[in-house]
C-alpha positions, 0 to 999 in steps of 0.5 A: 385345791384351787382351780383357775380357768382361762377362757377365750374364743380359741382357748379353754384351759385350766390350772391347778394350785394346792396348799398342802397340809401344814403349809401356807404356800399356794403352789401350782401343780400339774393335773396328773400330779394332783390326781395322783396325790388325792386319788379318788377323794374329790375330783368333781372339778378336775378335768379328766379329758385330753389337752391340745395346743389350745388347752382342753379338747372340746 
């Protein structure tokens, strides 16, 4: 799993990418789909809050 952050004065957003077992392709995955796939295994760096038009709600 890879997490990418986009930070600016008005925007604070995240993007998630995953390399599944047996694959060599890194592909984007929606946050909710990622949480569904990994369950509670390791969620330290996964944002659990809400989003608006500028990304994460602060």
